[in-house]
VOBA-1610 file (N, C-alpha, C; in pm, whole numbers, padded with zeros to 5 digits, always signed):
BEGIN
Met-00516-03623+00724Met-00379-03565+00661Met-00266-03635+00763Ile-00183-03700+00640Ile-00068-03791+00706Ile+00026-03687+00796Pro+00038-03657+00913Pro+00148-03625+01026Pro+00259-03624+00976Val+00294-03502+00947Val+00474-03482+00910Val+00535-03453+01063Asp+00704-03532+01073Asp+00719-03378+01200Asp+00846-03349+01142Ser+00857-03157+01190Ser+00936-03123+01157Ser+00894-03040+01020Ile+00752-02961+01045Ile+00687-02901+00858Ile+00827-02787+00833Glu+00816-02740+00943Glu+00943-02594+00890Glu+01120-02655+00797Gln+01087-02806+00785Gln+01213-02793+00696Gln+01102-02807+00526Tyr+00992-02859+00512Tyr+00950-02837+00347Tyr+00890-02739+00323Ser+01056-02620+00309Ser+01034-02512+00258Ser+01158-02458+00140Ser+01030-02338+00076Ser+01161-02339-00075Ser+01130-02172-00083Glu+01203-02134-00167Glu+01213-01978-00151Glu+01080-01933-00263Lys+01046-02031-00370Lys+00936-02074-00476Lys+00834-02032-00406Ile+00773-02069-00263Ile+00672-02004-00182Ile+00678-01862-00161Leu+00551-01797-00117Leu+00526-01696-00179Leu+00404-01717-00022Ser+00408-01562+00042Ser+00262-01580+00116Ser+00188-01487-00004Phe+00045-01446+00038Phe-00071-01472-00060Phe-00031-01286-00045Glu+00009-01186+00000Glu+00013-01011-00004Glu+00121-01036-00136Asp+00275-01115-00094Asp+00410-01090-00173Asp+00338-01125-00281Ser+00302-01236-00364Ser+00196-01336-00459Ser+00160-01223-00515Val+00060-01110-00463Val-00008-01028-00535Val+00109-00885-00548Arg+00225-00865-00527Arg+00297-00788-00553Arg+00352-00852-00672Lys+00388-00929-00645Lys+00520-00996-00729Lys+00455-00998-00873Ile+00314-01059-00924Ile+00222-01033-01014Ile+00236-00889-01095Arg+00205-00805-01001Arg+00160-00669-01033Arg+00297-00621-01085Glu+00473-00649-01028Glu+00531-00643-01083Glu+00640-00684-01196Leu+00558-00798-01195Leu+00645-00842-01332Leu+00519-00827-01464Lys+00388-00801-01437Lys+00293-00777-01528Lys+00348-00618-01619Ser+00388-00542-01469Ser+00438-00386-01477Ser+00557-00370-01631Thr+00659-00515-01634Thr+00731-00478-01735Thr+00696-00582-01842Gly+00621-00636-01851Gly+00591-00631-01991Gly+00519-00818-01942Lys+00580-00892-01842Lys+00606-01017-01855Lys+00429-01060-01872Ile+00444-01131-01905Ile+00321-01255-01889Ile+00279-01378-01794Val+00203-01354-01715Val+00255-01412-01595Val+00095-01536-01615Gly+00090-01625-01584Gly+00013-01791-01607Gly-00003-01845-01426Leu-00169-01859-01433Leu-00244-01930-01325Leu-00310-02018-01323Cys-00213-02137-01236Cys-00301-02238-01218Cys-00321-02258-01095Asn-00425-02291-01070Asn-00518-02327-00989Asn-00556-02446-00917Gly-00544-02521-00799Gly-00668-02634-00744Gly-00554-02706-00616Gly-00636-02825-00561Gly-00561-02846-00475Gly-00420-02939-00467Phe-00389-02952-00605Phe-00313-03109-00686Phe-00233-03146-00474Asp-00346-03215-00451Asp-00308-03359-00379Asp-00286-03456-00417Leu-00163-03554-00392Leu-00073-03642-00431Leu-00037-03599-00560Thr+00038-03489-00594Thr+00125-03447-00665Thr+00166-03607-00767His+00117-03577-00869His+00104-03725-00933His+00223-03629-01110Pro+00207-03770-01206Pro+00283-03703-01390Pro+00216-03607-01399Gly+00071-03663-01409Gly-00025-03566-01447Gly-00035-03400-01455His+00048-03416-01298His+00012-03250-01278His+00143-03217-01364Val+00223-03258-01301Val+00419-03256-01369Val+00302-03218-01523Lys+00294-03288-01628Lys+00258-03226-01765Lys+00185-03137-01788His+00073-03096-01677His-00033-03018-01693His+00084-02851-01661Phe+00181-02864-01557Phe+00215-02764-01568Phe+00336-02713-01661Glu+00427-02840-01697Glu+00481-02845-01830Glu+00452-02763-01931Ser+00274-02785-01964Ser+00220-02761-02058Ser+00182-02567-02052Ala+00194-02583-01933Ala+00089-02452-01900Ala+00231-02314-01879Lys+00357-02367-01878Lys+00447-02319-01850Lys+00517-02217-02011Lys+00480-02310-02102Lys+00470-02270-02297Lys+00360-02195-02302Leu+00262-02194-02195Leu+00167-02046-02212Leu+00210-01914-02233Cys+00333-01937-02123Cys+00341-01794-02030Cys+00503-01793-02014Glu+00510-01662-01958Glu+00618-01655-01919Glu+00666-01715-01757Val+00562-01677-01703Val+00620-01703-01547Val+00492-01763-01455Leu+00530-01905-01422Leu+00411-01987-01395Leu+00380-01966-01259Phe+00291-01886-01163Phe+00220-01933-01058Phe+00133-02021-01058Val+00166-02125-00913Val+00050-02222-00908Val-00029-02209-00756Ser-00133-02177-00741Ser-00216-02137-00628Ser-00290-02326-00584Ile-00241-02278-00423Ile-00291-02437-00370Ile-00435-02362-00292Thr-00483-02495-00268Thr-00604-02443-00193Thr-00608-02544-00116Ser-00668-02414+00002Ser-00616-02395+00176Ser-00636-02603+00195Asp-00607-02640+00329Asp-00699-02715+00330Asp-00800-02767+00369Lys-00904-02684+00462Lys-01025-02702+00526Lys-01116-02659+00413Phe-01035-02589+00293Phe-01153-02600+00136Phe-01173-02721+00071Val-01023-02791+00085Val-01038-02902+00043Val-01099-02984+00081Asn-01122-03023+00199Asn-01201-03102+00266Asn-01317-03060+00295Arg-01354-02997+00269Arg-01480-02899+00245Arg-01562-03004+00124Arg-01501-02988-00033Arg-01519-03070-00129Arg-01476-03182-00145Lys-01344-03225-00118Lys-01322-03392-00146Lys-01367-03496-00025Gly-01432-03446+00116Gly-01442-03498+00230Gly-01378-03574+00281Ser-01373-03719+00394Ser-01333-03713+00495Ser-01214-03779+00416Gly-01077-03772+00526Gly-00952-03845+00462Gly-00868-03706+00355Arg-00939-03636+00265Arg-00846-03555+00209Arg-00823-03432+00266Pro-00774-03340+00236Pro-00659-03343+00194Pro-00541-03450+00230Val-00493-03560+00181Val-00407-03697+00240Val-00254-03587+00310Tyr-00235-03467+00217Tyr-00106-03391+00265Tyr-00133-03270+00252Ser-00068-03212+00399Ser-00114-03050+00409Ser-00086-02978+00323Asp-00153-02802+00321Asp-00143-02717+00217Asp+00030-02751+00163Lys+00120-02720+00373Lys+00229-02686+00308Lys+00316-02754+00237Leu+00284-02894+00241Leu+00340-02979+00211Leu+00319-03040+00079Arg+00164-02955+00020Arg+00150-03010-00163Arg+00247-02891-00183Ser+00243-02737-00154Ser+00269-02629-00167Ser+00419-02640-00195Tyr+00523-02696-00114Tyr+00682-02775-00132Tyr+00708-02913-00268Met+00568-02975-00292Met+00620-03093-00339Met+00595-02953-00494Val+00445-02867-00510Val+00442-02828-00583Val+00600-02738-00681Ala+00620-02685-00566Ala+00729-02568-00594Ala+00843-02679-00640Ala+00877-02806-00568Ala+00950-02903-00643Ala+00942-02892-00758Ile+00901-02844-00858Ile+00872-02902-00970Ile+00918-02787-01104Glu+01019-02778-01183Glu+01141-02672-01258Glu+00966-02624-01302Phe+00892-02630-01379Phe+00856-02610-01463Phe+00742-02445-01402Val+00696-02460-01232Val+00676-02371-01185Val+00781-02332-01074Asp+00720-02144-01123Asp+00843-02001-01084Asp+00768-01961-00902Phe+00632-01985-00941Phe+00620-01969-00793Phe+00477-01997-00712Val+00483-02052-00606Val+00305-02101-00532Val+00274-02027-00450Val+00180-02076-00434Val+00079-01930-00332Val-00059-02026-00240Val-00021-02044-00093Val-00180-02100-00062Val-00288-02012-00082Ala-00407-02024-00117Ala-00509-01995-00157Ala-00599-02024-00055Asp-00600-01958+00068Asp-00780-01984+00115Asp-00896-01966+00084Phe-00905-02009+00008Phe-01041-01951-00091Phe-01070-02113-00177Gln-01287-02084-00118Gln-01292-02189-00172Gln-01338-02175-00297Arg-01289-02084-00417Arg-01330-02161-00546Arg-01160-02062-00623Gly-01195-02080-00714Gly-01064-02028-00778Gly-01073-01847-00863Val-01201-01838-00829Val-01238-01650-00809Val-01172-01578-00787Glu-01203-01622-00639Glu-01115-01500-00539Glu-00966-01508-00559Ala-00925-01601-00647Ala-00750-01569-00648Ala-00723-01511-00783Ile-00827-01556-00874Ile-00827-01498-00991Ile-00854-01364-00948Glu-00943-01297-00848Glu-00961-01147-00844Glu-00849-01069-00808Leu-00764-01189-00718Leu-00683-01104-00612Leu-00552-01083-00686Leu-00494-01224-00729Leu-00388-01201-00816Leu-00366-01166-00959Lys-00511-01142-01015Lys-00497-01090-01092Lys-00302-01162-01257Pro-00351-01229-01247Pro-00259-01286-01393Pro-00321-01300-01504Ser-00169-01325-01592Ser-00228-01285-01682Ser-00316-01353-01870Tyr-00266-01490-01717Tyr-00378-01588-01791Tyr-00401-01674-01690Tyr-00559-01770-01720Tyr-00570-01879-01611Tyr-00585-01951-01685Ile-00505-02057-01714Ile-00483-02211-01753Ile-00546-02357-01635Lys-00627-02407-01718Lys-00708-02583-01719Lys-00676-02629-01783Gly-00726-02771-01739Gly-00656-02878-01833Gly-00718-02866-01963Pro-00726-02954-02039Pro-00851-02955-02206Pro-00960-02999-02080Asp-01022-03095-01995Asp-01079-03131-01952Asp-01212-02997-01912Phe-01205-02932-01905Phe-01206-02813-01868Phe-01306-02745-01925Val-01282-02707-02115Val-01257-02628-02243Val-01400-02652-02277His-01523-02747-02256His-01658-02738-02290His-01791-02732-02196Lys-01660-02731-02087Lys-01747-02710-01916Lys-01825-02544-01941Thr-01955-02641-01862Thr-02028-02505-01811Thr-02090-02490-01681Thr-02005-02527-01645Thr-02081-02530-01482Thr-02064-02441-01424Pro-02146-02403-01292Pro-02106-02272-01236Pro-01980-02239-01162Gly-01874-02329-01173Gly-01771-02273-01121Gly-01677-02250-01211Ile-01659-02364-01270Ile-01547-02240-01402Ile-01635-02146-01557Thr-01762-02172-01529Thr-01881-02019-01628Thr-01829-01875-01539Ala-01816-01909-01427Ala-01755-01801-01307Ala-01616-01765-01293Glu-01550-01859-01367Glu-01409-01866-01311Glu-01372-01781-01463Arg-01416-01840-01599Arg-01369-01746-01710Arg-01429-01595-01676Glu-01568-01564-01615Glu-01600-01434-01605Glu-01485-01327-01570Ala-01452-01410-01431Ala-01342-01327-01360Ala-01201-01321-01424Ile-01152-01420-01462Ile-01023-01367-01556Ile-01055-01274-01673Asn-01141-01270-01704Asn-01205-01122-01864Asn-01250-01027-01770Glu-01286-00999-01714Glu-01298-00894-01593Glu-01181-00809-01530Glu-01071-00938-01509Glu-00941-00836-01516Glu-00873-00843-01604Gly-00908-00849-01672Gly-00841-00798-01830Gly-00758-00901-01876Gly-00800-01083-01831Gly-00640-01138-01869Gly-00749-01279-02017Glu-00747-01357-01974Glu-00733-01447-02103Glu-00777-01618-02071Met-00837-01719-02091Met-00875-01868-02025Met-00726-01921-02101Lys-00649-02005-02023Lys-00615-02051-02162Lys-00639-02254-02102Tyr-00605-02331-02176Tyr-00597-02477-02170Tyr-00461-02573-02248Thr-00440-02643-02148Thr-00360-02736-02194Thr-00387-02847-02253Thr-00376-02921-02325Thr-00345-03008-02459Thr-00369-03160-02393Glu-00290-03172-02284Glu-00270-03321-02216Glu-00354-03392-02200Pro-00360-03507-02213Pro-00503-03600-02138Pro-00511-03591-01980Pro-00565-03520-01958Pro-00574-03511-01798Pro-00517-03645-01646Met-00502-03632-01597Met-00508-03761-01483Met-00587-03686-01330Ser-00665-03805-01273Ser-00730-03767-01173Ser-00673-03816-01071Thr-00655-03774-00900Thr-00561-03741-00802Thr-00698-03852-00765Thr-00846-03830-00722Thr-00923-03937-00694Thr-00906-04079-00772Lys-00935-04043-00889Lys-00891-04179-00923Lys-00787-04307-00909Ile-00635-04226-00877Ile-00567-04276-00826Ile-00528-04346-00745Ile-00648-04265-00607Ile-00639-04314-00516Ile-00740-04397-00516Asp-00841-04364-00588Asp-00957-04512-00572Asp-00841-04622-00613Tyr-00774-04623-00728Tyr-00722-04768-00768Tyr-00635-04815-00633Val-00559-04748-00577Val-00481-04800-00451Val-00558-04847-00372Lys-00657-04798-00357Lys-00743-04869-00226Lys-00821-04970-00297Asn-00864-04982-00426Asn-00921-05115-00461Asn-00848-05203-00535Glu-00741-05208-00597Glu-00575-05291-00666Glu-00515-05276-00624Val-00457-05209-00543Val-00318-05250-00455Val-00310-05342-00419Asn-00226-05444-00339Asn-00233-05572-00268Asn-00394-05631-00246Ser-00475-05596-00321Ser-00650-05661-00340Ser-00629-05758-00311His-00495-05816-00433His-00495-05949-00486His-00499-06072-00317Glu-00602-06151-00296Glu-00601-06176-00194Glu-00562-06352-00186Leu-00471-06424-00110Leu-00383-06576-00133Leu-00486-06623-00010Leu-00533-06739-00032Leu-00479-06835+00094Leu-00396-06894+00102Ile-00372-06901+00215Ile-00245-07012+00299Ile-00281-07040+00347Val-00232-07239+00269Val-00233-07366+00404Val-00173-07358+00444Val-00161-07382+00596Val-00088-07390+00680Val-00019-07550+00759Asp+00023-07593+00730Asp+00086-07724+00803Asp+00083-07686+01004Arg+00072-07784+01061Arg+00112-07718+01215Arg+00274-07814+01270Asp+00229-07913+01295Asp+00385-07960+01315Asp+00500-08005+01186Gly+00602-07947+01280Gly+00724-07905+01167Gly+00747-07836+01067Thr+00623-07736+01090Thr+00612-07600+01051Thr+00581-07465+01087Ile+00495-07474+01165Ile+00439-07376+01293Ile+00483-07348+01425Ile+00490-07509+01387Ile+00584-07573+01563Ile+00728-07653+01527Lys+00851-07696+01568Lys+00895-07761+01514Lys+00929-07929+01564Asn+00831-07918+01664Asn+00786-08075+01705Asn+00656-08116+01647Asp+00726-08256+01587Asp+00695-08304+01486Asp+00675-08423+01474Asp+00705-08484+01589Asp+00654-08611+01698Asp+00542-08654+01785Phe+00456-08564+01698Phe+00308-08628+01802Phe+00356-08573+01948Leu+00347-08435+01929Leu+00323-08372+02074Leu+00211-08349+02047Gly+00136-08369+02194Gly+00081-08379+02338Gly+00000-08554+02390Arg+00150-08632+02351Arg+00165-08776+02339Arg+00203-08813+02537Asn+00311-08606+02583Asn+00315-08637+02742Asn+00248-08532+02792Gly+00208-08529+02920Gly+00151-08412+02941Gly+00236-08307+02985Asp+00344-08300+03013Asp+00355-08184+03026Asp+00454-08101+02855Trp+00299-08170+02805Trp+00365-08136+02621Trp+00385-07934+02611Arg+00341-07889+02690Arg+00385-07696+02700Arg+00508-07680+02710Leu+00577-07782+02833Leu+00696-07725+02796Leu+00813-07808+02698Glu+00754-07927+02605Glu+00847-07928+02528Glu+00787-07842+02379Leu+00687-07782+02387Leu+00663-07717+02273Leu+00760-07645+02226Glu+00799-07593+02149Glu+00918-07529+02050Glu+00821-07450+01918Tyr+00832-07272+01931Tyr+00762-07208+01808Tyr+00894-07197+01716Asn+00830-07230+01570Asn+00937-07198+01449Asn+00903-06987+01439Asp+01003-06984+01468Asp+01012-06832+01490Asp+01023-06793+01326Ser+01142-06848+01235Ser+01115-06842+01058Ser+00958-06804+01029Val+00930-06930+01038Val+00794-06977+01004Val+00637-06855+01033Ile+00653-06841+01178Ile+00576-06685+01211Ile+00610-06643+01203Ser+00662-06533+01176Ser+00751-06458+01085Ser+00725-06379+00928Phe+00718-06540+00872Phe+00683-06504+00694Phe+00525-06536+00691Leu+00478-06597+00798Leu+00338-06556+00795Leu+00304-06400+00809Ser+00358-06357+00916Ser+00316-06192+00957Ser+00399-06139+00799Tyr+00498-06132+00746Tyr+00506-06095+00643Tyr+00428-06121+00518Leu+00369-06212+00496Leu+00250-06269+00425Leu+00116-06167+00449Gln+00070-06124+00579Gln-00039-06054+00556Gln+00001-05933+00584Thr+00133-05879+00582Thr+00131-05731+00504Thr+00164-05678+00431Lys+00176-05767+00315Lys+00255-05755+00173Lys+00083-05752+00116Phe+00028-05888+00179Phe-00091-05885+00097Phe-00264-05941+00150Lys-00324-05925+00114Lys-00470-05973+00185Lys-00443-06118+00203Thr-00428-06199+00277Thr-00466-06310+00320Thr-00547-06385+00392Thr-00595-06520+00337Thr-00670-06608+00481Thr-00567-06707+00482Lys-00612-06723+00649Lys-00494-06846+00685Lys-00599-06938+00759Ile-00517-07040+00704Ile-00502-07163+00788Ile-00473-07270+00768Val-00512-07277+00898Val-00447-07449+00920Val-00453-07569+00968Val-00451-07702+00846Val-00465-07827+00878Val-00386-07859+00921Ser-00367-07994+00957Ser-00291-08097+01021Ser-00308-08209+01026Asn-00267-08334+01029Asn-00264-08507+00989Asn-00292-08519+01160Gln-00360-08583+01229Gln-00341-08610+01372Gln-00372-08751+01457Thr-00267-08860+01346Thr-00315-08978+01408Thr-00309-09019+01501Gly-00194-08953+01603Gly-00188-08974+01732Gly-00291-09025+01791Val-00432-08973+01722Val-00558-09018+01794Val-00572-09156+01773Ala-00595-09169+01637Ala-00565-09322+01595Ala-00449-09432+01687Arg-00364-09353+01685Arg-00311-09469+01750Arg-00249-09435+01934Lys-00411-09407+01947Lys-00394-09391+02088Lys-00344-09287+02176Leu-00233-09223+02157Leu-00145-09120+02203Leu-00237-09011+02261Phe-00338-08967+02219Phe-00361-08886+02284Phe-00561-08860+02248Asp-00618-08754+02282Asp-00742-08813+02228Asp-00790-08644+02149Cys-00887-08620+02106Cys-00922-08487+02010Cys-00899-08360+02083Ser-00926-08356+02222Ser-00891-08239+02338Ser-00835-08213+02338Arg-00689-08350+02358Arg-00536-08290+02336Arg-00556-08181+02198Val-00567-08245+02115Val-00515-08222+01981Val-00615-08035+01946Glu-00729-08019+02012Glu-00763-07884+02047Glu-00702-07784+02132Glu-00662-07898+02245Glu-00607-07790+02357Glu-00503-07717+02279Ile-00431-07798+02224Ile-00290-07764+02175Ile-00304-07609+02033Asn-00421-07673+01951Asn-00431-07616+01844Asn-00475-07459+01948Gln-00536-07467+02028Gln-00537-07363+02102Gln-00470-07244+02162Cys-00350-07304+02225Cys-00216-07215+02275Cys-00145-07182+02154Val-00139-07253+02057Val-00082-07198+01935Val-00087-07128+01944Asp-00256-07137+01863Asp-00328-07038+01835Asp-00328-06872+01889Ala-00377-06867+01992Ala-00302-06792+02128Ala-00130-06735+02111Glu-00104-06790+02101Glu+00058-06770+02022Glu+00103-06680+01891Met-00001-06744+01868Met+00002-06684+01669Met-00063-06549+01705Lys-00148-06492+01795Lys-00219-06393+01815Lys-00159-06294+01861Gln-00068-06356+01964Gln+00032-06260+02007Gln+00100-06160+02006Arg+00180-06257+01832Arg+00261-06175+01733Arg+00166-06162+01644Gly+00087-06131+01622Gly-00027-06070+01551Gly-00072-06158+01414Val-00030-06247+01409Val-00089-06360+01277Val-00220-06442+01316Lys-00323-06387+01230Lys-00400-06475+01259Lys-00488-06568+01167Ile-00482-06661+01237Ile-00524-06810+01175Ile-00700-06783+01143Val-00765-06776+01074Val-00936-06813+01070Val-00953-06968+01093Ser-00911-07033+01077Ser-00979-07124+01078Ser-00852-07244+01128Trp-00878-07398+01199Trp-00780-07502+01228Trp-00875-07625+01206Gln-00804-07728+01090Gln-00849-07865+01123Gln-00726-07923+01107Tyr-00833-08037+01127Tyr-00704-08114+01197Tyr-00799-08319+01147Cys-00762-08418+01071Cys-00777-08544+01090Cys-00705-08653+01161Pro-00828-08702+01291Pro-00789-08761+01371Pro-00739-08886+01341Asp-00751-08912+01181Asp-00808-09063+01157Asp-00638-09105+01086Ala-00685-09242+01071Ala-00581-09335+00978Ala-00642-09407+00903Asp-00602-09466+00776Asp-00652-09440+00704Asp-00608-09671+00703Leu-00782-09698+00604Leu-00734-09876+00673Leu-00640-09928+00629Asp-00616-09872+00477Asp-00536-09943+00405Asp-00355-09954+00519Tyr-00354-09792+00582Tyr-00225-09816+00668Tyr-00225-09901+00792Val-00329-09937+00828Val-00277-09979+00949Val-00338-10152+00926Glu-00383-10201+00803Glu-00386-10319+00825Glu-00237-10371+00754Ile-00140-10287+00767Ile+00022-10287+00708Ile+00032-10261+00880Lys+00016-10159+00966Lys+00075-10151+01130Lys+00026-10240+01197Lys-00075-10257+01202Lys-00155-10312+01297Lys-00115-10458+01431Asp-00045-10488+01375Asp+00116-10514+01465Asp+00209-10463+01523Glu+00197-10392+01545Glu+00291-10280+01583Glu+00234-10201+01628Ile+00110-10121+01561Ile+00044-10000+01671Ile-00049-10076+01711Asn-00112-10041+01861Asn-00248-10119+01918Asn-00356-09939+01809Phe-00432-09906+01738Phe-00512-09846+01704Phe-00626-09822+01743Asp-00662-09760+01785Asp-00827-09724+01808Asp-00890-09694+01704Tyr-00999-09861+01709Tyr-01072-09851+01555Tyr-01201-09773+01555Asn-01216-09689+01650Asn-01322-09516+01583Asn-01268-09469+01501Phe-01116-09449+01527Phe-01080-09371+01381Phe-00964-09393+01303Val-01032-09568+01226Val-00968-09602+01139Val-01063-09638+00991Lys-01000-09552+00912Lys-01162-09521+00843Lys-01090-09585+00698Glu-01159-09606+00561Glu-01145-09669+00465Glu-01086-09555+00414Lys-01167-09385+00446Lys-01169-09274+00296Lys-01096-09135+00479Thr-01017-09149+00492Thr-01000-09011+00534Thr-01026-08888+00468Lys-00999-08757+00576Lys-00988-08630+00549Lys-00796-08551+00541Arg-00712-08703+00552Arg-00561-08629+00542Arg-00546-08542+00455Lys-00416-08509+00453Lys-00366-08509+00330Lys-00261-08620+00293Pro-00293-08586+00173Pro-00283-08482+00109Pro-00398-08456+00021Asn-00483-08534+00087Asn-00652-08532+00002Asn-00662-08332+00067Thr-00766-08238+00034Thr-00797-08144-00006Thr-00934-08084+00121Leu-00963-08242+00157Leu-01106-08266+00266Leu-01115-08113+00332Met-01019-08152+00406Met-00989-08059+00549Met-00982-07887+00476Val-00923-07819+00359Val-00953-07757+00289Val-01060-07705+00309Asp-01148-07813+00194Asp-01300-07803+00199Asp-01369-07721+00272Asp-01304-07839+00384Asp-01417-07826+00514Asp-01374-07660+00567Ala-01320-07615+00592Ala-01231-07490+00656Ala-01330-07358+00547Leu-01323-07411+00409Leu-01338-07295+00316Leu-01508-07289+00356Lys-01582-07438+00340Lys-01747-07378+00359Lys-01759-07353+00515Glu-01687-07328+00604Glu-01716-07254+00759Glu-01670-07133+00666Leu-01632-07087+00643Leu-01583-06953+00671Leu-01721-06892+00520Gly-01750-06984+00453Gly-01835-06949+00344Gly-01752-06846+00199Arg-01637-06930+00248Arg-01590-06935+00107Arg-01575-06988+00001Gln-01508-07000-00094Gln-01509-07057-00202Gln-01333-07091-00279Leu-01307-07184-00337Leu-01175-07183-00371Leu-01092-07064-00478Ser-01235-07061-00564Ser-01199-06972-00639Ser-01209-06821-00646Glu-01218-06789-00539Glu-01233-06642-00496Glu-01096-06568-00486Phe-01013-06684-00443Phe-00912-06613-00463Phe-00771-06644-00564Asn-00706-06511-00577Asn-00619-06481-00686Asn-00515-06631-00638Lys-00470-06634-00549Lys-00382-06723-00510Lys-00423-06777-00436Val-00360-06995-00427Val-00286-07059-00295Val-00175-07092-00295Val-00141-07076-00168Val-00001-07096-00138Val+00005-07216+00013Val+00053-07342-00068Val+00091-07450+00128Val+00165-07425+00150Val+00162-07378+00292Val+00352-07387+00373Val+00350-07518+00443Gly+00460-07572+00424Gly+00478-07660+00473Gly+00626-07789+00526Asn+00585-07891+00551Asn+00735-08008+00582Asn+00769-08094+00561Ser+00622-08159+00464Ser+00673-08319+00393Ser+00599-08292+00307Asp+00607-08472+00262Asp+00556-08501+00078Asp+00356-08492+00135Asp+00298-08485+00205Asp+00173-08484+00260Asp+00157-08305+00176Asp+00186-08227+00240Asp+00215-08133+00232Asp+00237-08082+00112Met+00298-08140+00049Met+00354-08092-00119Met+00232-08133-00205Gly+00233-08358-00151Gly+00136-08326-00231Gly-00029-08268-00237Leu-00062-08212-00083Leu-00185-08130-00074Leu-00170-07987-00187Ala-00041-07969-00246Ala-00022-07814-00278Ala+00017-07826-00395Glu+00009-07984-00475Glu-00037-08000-00605Glu-00177-08072-00618Asn-00259-08115-00519Asn-00407-08118-00535Asn-00503-08001-00567Leu-00426-07895-00543Leu-00482-07773-00513Leu-00425-07627-00611Lys-00339-07767-00686Lys-00315-07644-00807Lys-00214-07530-00725Ala-00183-07527-00588Ala-00130-07423-00578Ala+00014-07446-00531Lys+00094-07305-00510Lys+00275-07324-00508Lys+00276-07379-00362Tyr+00436-07420-00355Tyr+00434-07547-00241Tyr+00579-07481-00192Ile+00545-07437-00057Ile+00662-07360-00024Ile+00693-07444+00118Asp+00809-07530+00096Asp+00926-07595+00173Asp+00981-07542+00302Val+00919-07574+00397Val+01002-07474+00511Val+01101-07548+00591Val+01178-07688+00551Val+01234-07758+00600Val+01410-07677+00568Gly+01478-07597+00707Gly+01623-07600+00659Gly+01597-07443+00664Lys+01508-07361+00628Lys+01485-07236+00538Lys+01504-07138+00637Ser+01566-07028+00622Ser+01562-06891+00723Ser+01401-06823+00699Tyr+01353-06732+00802Tyr+01266-06616+00731Tyr+01313-06571+00575Glu+01458-06467+00578Glu+01502-06420+00493Glu+01513-06521+00349Glu+01480-06663+00332Glu+01495-06770+00253Glu+01295-06769+00238Leu+01235-06796+00327Leu+01111-06795+00307Leu+01019-06712+00235Val+01098-06595+00291Val+01037-06444+00183Val+01018-06456-00002Lys+01169-06490-00004Lys+01215-06520-00143Lys+01153-06610-00227Glu+01083-06727-00133Glu+01010-06843-00259Glu+00886-06752-00223Ile+00877-06638-00169Ile+00667-06599-00198Ile+00749-06501-00334Ser+00846-06412-00332Ser+00835-06307-00379Ser+00904-06362-00524
//
């Protein structure tokens, strides 16, 4: 059950003890009043409950609702139920204008409540009209033996269990693939971090972006991967081990801040066409010069990450690319994804982008 501080504040004059309810119903019937009784768990009060009580009140003059106690709801519904304690459930039902009085019934079946409270009418929903299960049959027999009648409301019922299943299976179940750039996005450094031995002192995190990624994983189900172009390797500014060392460092910081990255991909290569243009200016390592590379805006690093995870792009409801460059924008276009440019944006502005 959901814990609540200061349960005493959830009180109502409409909530009676069981003994007071027995006396109250006896008094009302002695003056000729028709007393109706609805019985149930009424966990997570919803519009269907309200409509049921509205209809029930039209069948009687005074409407009582008996709330099944916690232990018997738990025995019937299983682990995690009820969501709210019987005191909270009583308070919620008592707040409904169609309900006159509420009582907690510490019984497994409605039969005991009928036998002790002795209402004029015992009122159930329309889905019980033709039911012949042992439970409803016993309730029909009990109200007849007490000189009362079984009545039924007519509005289509709603199921609390189905509502809970919907929340569990549908709400926020849409999964986003978040493809994030590293340099200039997660970290503010975008000038070949790692070329200096004291790179840890140079490392500067982009707090707005990291907070934004944290927000996304609380609002949606997300899978987050990082893809970055690392031509510093091809330029002989650092080697692959330095790239991986920085990735591990940034990943540890992200975990510390509660952000989970499931795959880190990078491309150390330079495209041959680019190298031909820049070879007189830059001393390239030709081990990392390729006619075709996995560099963004190519989607191959994303493909590698998904293969590593055993996933397919079609499994995600939406793809979002978070970056700071034309390459990142091009990647988004190639993935048919939403692109979020982080340049100059605050956390609040980034949140507006996704909403």
